[in-house]
N, C-alpha and C positions, 0 to 999 in steps of 0.2 A: 333742344327746346323748341327751336323754330318749325324743325321738321315735325314734332309732335304737335304743334299748333296747325299747321298745314292739315295733318290728318284728321284733326278733329273736325275743323271746319268743314272739311269734305264729307265725313261721316255723318255730320249734322245735315248737310245739304242733301246727302242721299236719304236720309230719314224723310225730311221734310217733301221732297220731290216725290218721293214714295208714296208718301200721306196722300199728296195731291193726286198721283195715279191711281190710288184707290178710290179716292173721292169722285174722278172722272167715271169711273166704273159704276158708281152708284146712281149717277144721273143716267137714266134710261131714256132711248129714244122715243119721242112722243110722235103717236101716230094718228093722224085724222080718223074720226069716226062718223063723218058726214051729218053731224049734229044740226038742227036747224038753228041760224044764227040769232043771238040773244043779246050778246054786248054790244054796247054802243061806245064809239071811240072818237076822241079827238085828236087827230094827228098834227103835231106841232113841229114845223119845220123852219127854222132860222136860216137864213142865207145872207151872204154878203159877197157881191162880186162873183156870182156863180153863173154867169152867163153860159159857158160853155157846157155846163152839167145839167141845167134846169130842164132841158127840153126831153132827155133820157128819164130823169125823175119823174115828170109830169106824165110821160107815156106809161111809165110802170103803174103810176097810181090809176090811170084810166084803164089799165089792164087788171086791176085787182078784181078778184071774186068774191064780192062782198056787196050787198044792197046798199045803195045810196041813202036809204033811210036809217041806217046804222053808223054812220060815219061823216066826219066832215075833216076838211083839212084847213089848218091856218098857217100860211106862210108869212114868216115874219122878216120883212126887209131890214135889215140893220146897216143903214147908211150905205147901201152899194153905190160904188163909183163907176159902175160899167152898165151894160143894158139889161141886167138881170130882170127888173120889172117889164121892160118892153118884150124881152122874149116870153116872159110867163103869159103876158096878155096876147101875144101873138100865136102861140101855142094853143090858149084856150079858144081864141076865135076859131082856129083850125079845127079844133075839135068840135065846136058848135055847127059849123059848115058840113061836117062829114056825117053827124049823126044827131038825132034828138034825144039820144040816151046817154050823152056824156055826163062826166062829173063836174062840170064847170059851175053849176050851181051850188056845189058844196064846197068849193074851194075860196078861201077869203084870203086876201093880202092885207096885211097891216104894218105899220111902222113901228120899229123897236122904241120903246119907252125907257130911255138910259136913266138908271138910278144908283148904279154901282161902278165898281171897277171892272165887272165882268159881263161884256156886251151879250154873251150868248145867255148867260143866267137870267139877265134882264128881258131878253127876246123870249124866253121860254115864259117867265112869269107873265109877260105882256099877254101872251097867247092863252095861258091858263085863266087869267082874269076873264076872258070872255068866252072860254070854252063852254060847249053846249053839255058835253057829257061827263060822266064821273071818270071813265077810263083814258087818261093820258098817254099817248105812245108817241115818243119823239124818234126821229131819224135826221140824217144830214142832207143837205143839197147835192151832195157829190155821189150820192148813192142810187141804187136802183131796188125796187121791191119786187119780191117774187110773188107770183098770183094767188097763192094761198096765205099770203102773210096775216092779214086780219082773221082769217077762218082760223089759222093755228093757234092764236091768241086768243079767240072767241072759245074755242073748244077747251083749251087749257084753262080758262078762266072758270068754264062751267062745270069741270072736273076736278078742280083744286080750289082750296080756300086760300086766297093769295091777295097779298097788297102790292106788291111789285114783282115784274118778271124781267129778268135780262134776257137778250135774245142773241143769236150768233151773228157774227159779222165776218164776211168773206173777202180778203184782199187778193186782186187779181191785177195783171199788168203785162205789158210786151215781154216776150221771152228774152231774158238776160240774167246773168248771175246776179246782178244787184236787185233785180225784181224778185228772184228767187230767194236771195237772202232776206229781204224784207217780208215775204210770205212766210218764211221758216220763223222770222222773228215774231211776227204776228199770231203764228200757230203756237208758238211756245206760250205767248200771252194769253190765247184763247184756252188752250189746255189748262194751264195754271187757273183761270178764271172758272172753267167748269168745273174742275177738281175742287176748287174752293167752295163752291156751293155743295158739292156733295159732302163735304165734312162739316157743313154749316158755318162755315167762316168764310162768307164771299169778300173776296179782295177787292174787286172792281167790276165793272161792267162798262159797256160802251154806249154812250148816247145817241150812236146810229141805229140803235134797236133796243129801246128800253122803255117798258110800259110799267105805269103806276096808276093807283087811285088818286084823283083829284083830292078826295077827302082825306087821304093819308097825306099827301103834300102840304095840305093846309094845316094838317094837325102837328106837322114837325116843324111848321114855319117856313116851309120852301127851303130857299138857300140862304136863309138868314144865318149868319155866324162865320159863312164861308164866301160871301161875295165879294171880297176884297181879293180873291183868287181868281185870276183871269179865267183859268180852264175848271174842270172838276164838276161840270154840271150832272155828271153821271155817278162818279164814285163818292162824291160827299154825301149825295141824296141817298144812295144807296146804303151808305153807312148810318144815316140818320132813320131811314124806314127800317133797317135792321136792328137797331136798337129798339124801336118801337115793338116789333113783334118778329124775331127770327124765323119763326115756324112759318111764316106766311111769305117768305122771300124765296123766289125760285129762279131756276134757268131753264128756258125753253129749249130744248135741245132736240130739235125737229128741222129736217132738211127744207121744210116747207116755209120755215120762217127765216132762212138765210139771207139777210140782206148784204148786198154786194157793193164794194167800192174799189177804189184803184189805190195802189202804192204811189208813192211820192215819185216825182219826176227825176231827182238828181239827189246827190249826197247832202247839198246844203239844205234842200228842203227837208230831207229826212233827218239830219241833225236838228232843224229847228223844232220839228215835230217831236222828236225824242226829249229835247230840252223842256218843251212844254208839258209834255206828260211827266217828266221826272220833277218837275217844279212843284207838283202835287203831293210827293211822298212826304215832303218833310211837314205837311199838314195832316196827315192821318191821324186820326183820334185812337185808334184801337192797336193793341200791343202786336197782334198777330201779322199783319201787313208790314210793321216795322220792323219786327223780328225777321220776317221772311226776306224783306227787302234788303236787310244788313247781311243776311247770311249769303244771298246771291250775290252782293256786291264784294263781300269777302273772299268767296269761291272764286269769281272772275278775278280778283287780284293775286289768288293763289295761282291761278292758270297763267297769269301775265308773269309771275315771278318764278314760275318752273324752271325756264331755261336759264336765267342768270343764276339761280340757285344750284343748278346742275353744273355750269361753267365753273362758279366758285367752290365747288366739291362740297356743298353743305347738305345736297340733296343727291342721292343715288339714282342712278338711271332707271331702275327697277322701280323705285318708289315714285319716280315722275310720271312715268308711263301708267303706273297704277291709279294714281290720282287723276291723271286725265281720263282713263278709260272709264273709271266710275262716274265721272260727271257726264261723258259723252255717251255712256250707256242709259242712265236714268234720264237725261233729257230726251234721247231719241225714243225711249219708251212712250213718253208723254206726247211728244211731237207726233209720232207715228199713228197715235189714236185719234189725235186732232186732224191730221191730214187725212185719215180715213174717213171722219165723219164729213169732211167739206170736200171730199174727192179730188185732193191735191197731192195724191201720193208721188207724183211726177217729180215736185220740187226737191223730195228727200235725196235726189241724186246730187245734189249741192251742199247736203248736210255736213260731210266730212269736212271740205274746204271752209265752210261758214263756221263751223264749230270752232274752228282755229282762231279766226280773225275777231269772232263776236265779243271775246273777252277784252280785246284790245279796245274796241269800239266803246263798250261799256264803261270801262275805266276812263277812257278819253272824255266822254260825256260827264261821268261824274265829276272829273277834275275841274272841268271848265265851268260847270253848273253854277257854282257861286259867284262867277264873275262875270257872267253874260247876262243879258236880257234875251227874250225870244220874239221872233215875229209871225204873227199870225194874221191871215186876210188884210195884209196891208197895214196893220199895226203894230207898235213894239210894246212889249209889256215887260214890266221889272219881275224878277223872280219873287 
């Protein structure tokens, strides 16, 4: 009976990930056509204690290939305790001294107006209230932006009827197995994200690269009903906008739109990040992400249980190997496609070992989630 249950779980997992693989193929690469810029953007960037990252971010903003008249940047200081604001002003002063054509006049710094249990949602809401333009695009202070970032969004908006657009996020870091493990983990999430858009059941998106209509944001009442949850400024808004009109929700699969950020520095930071992400899942409104999350959890539980079940002679060796190979192969197919899109095929060299330890880490995080709070930007949040 137990063996049959394990086999059924793995087969359901195979079908679901296979479905996402098919969805990934349906999202075609978006190529720039050199159209004249039309869309005006308000870029919203919350920050807290990001002194070490803000210089690179601001330089990437200054290098954007988009007319100053068509965008603004709103930096929202979420009670930073370091020299973040001083760094911003110093960098902007440097830009002014070097050239008269810098973006300093379209960059605004405001303070976060806290009204809920979610500082980041409050920061985005504070910025949207003063935003000049209809299209809001969010990113994070620890990111760098590609030169044709806004061009990609502009041309996509010009050529598609859209309400919200999720963009690609690439994780990088120093060469080590732990870095490659995190990149593989992020590639699996990005692959599932892209695939879910392809089957018209968007699972998630990343607030480091997310655009939506200000009018649409206001029509769904922004973050109302989920602002007691610390994170989720991206996924919960995506779900609300999807409910409004799923046909206008898209993924921008373009190499020119890839925002880059770094992986975490150590396992403790990684654990805190995954606890934060996992804390959102119990509040998902729709059945598909909940069902998929349950099947992924049960599949990883099966993988963790394979060895003890074999030792106890409940599971035959051939069956155990077959179950592992099914998961290993279907995961590899999706991760390979995603790695090829992000040009990160080199991390696949660590896939075999990573695939063995990933189920144990997943089950560990799930087991401790109900009992732990998580830390984020120097603050502690309850689940």
